[in-house]
N, C-alpha and C positions, 0 to 999 in steps of 0.2 A: 544357123542362127537367125540371120535377118530376117528369113521367112516367117519367124515367129512373131515379129512385131504387127505386121498387118492383121495377121488372125487375133492378136490379142487387142487390138484397137477395134474391130470388127465384134468382138465377143463384148468387149466394153460397151460399145453403141447398142448392142442386143440387149444387155443387162439394163440398160438406161432407158430404154424404150418399154421393156417388160415393166419397169417401175413406175414410169409415167401411166402406162394402162391401169395398173393396180392403183394409182392414185398416191403413191409415196413422193414426198416433196422433201425438201432441204430444210424445212423447219427445224429438224432435229439433226445437226449435221454430223455427231457421232455415229447416229442410227444409221444416217444415209450410207455413211463411209462404210460401216459394217457391211450393209445390203450390196454394195459394189464390191468390196474387197475379197469376202469370203467365196462368192461365187468365180471371181478371177481367178483366186488361188486354186481352186479346185481344178477349174478348166485348164489352168496353165499346168497344173501337176499331169492331168491327162494327157495334155499335149506331148509334155516332157516324157511320160511314159512311150507314148506312140514313137516318137523320135527314136528313143533308146532301145525299143524292139525292133524298129527298121535297121537302126545299125548292127543290132546283133544278128538279125537276119541277113544280113550282107557279109557277114563275118569279120567286123571291122577289128576285133580284137584278136582274132585267129592268125599268127604269123606263118603258118602252113601256106603251100602253095595253093592257089585255088584252082578248082577242076576245070575251071573254064580255059585255062592256061596251060593244062594238061591233058593229053589223051586218057579217056577212060575206055578200057578194053573189056573184050570178054575174056574171063578166067578159068580156072579150074573149080573155084568156090561158085560160079554162075553155073556150071555145067553139074556139079553135086546137088546144087538146090533146086535145078529144072528136074533132075532125075528124081530127087525124093518128092517133088509135087506131082509128077506125072504118076509115079508109083502110088502115092495116096490117093489120087483119083481113081486111078483102076482098082485098088483094093477096095475104096469105098463105093464104088459102083457093082460089086460082085454080090 
């Protein structure tokens, strides 16, 4: 969560610089506030989605034992699959 704050500040600075380049000033405070908050909300939402996807990728919600903690071996299903693929390859090349 604390990694988010520097990113938020950097995006805020980028938005202010872009507004400065376009000549948008604080003459109309409500419009200025709109020009800053809407992009920040969208960028924050995108960052939140990225963090959630990273957490899901790491299986943060799955209570099952992780594969890196248990050995993954070669089983009967693997032999059947390899036999099926090899036989399809042989039949396809005829």
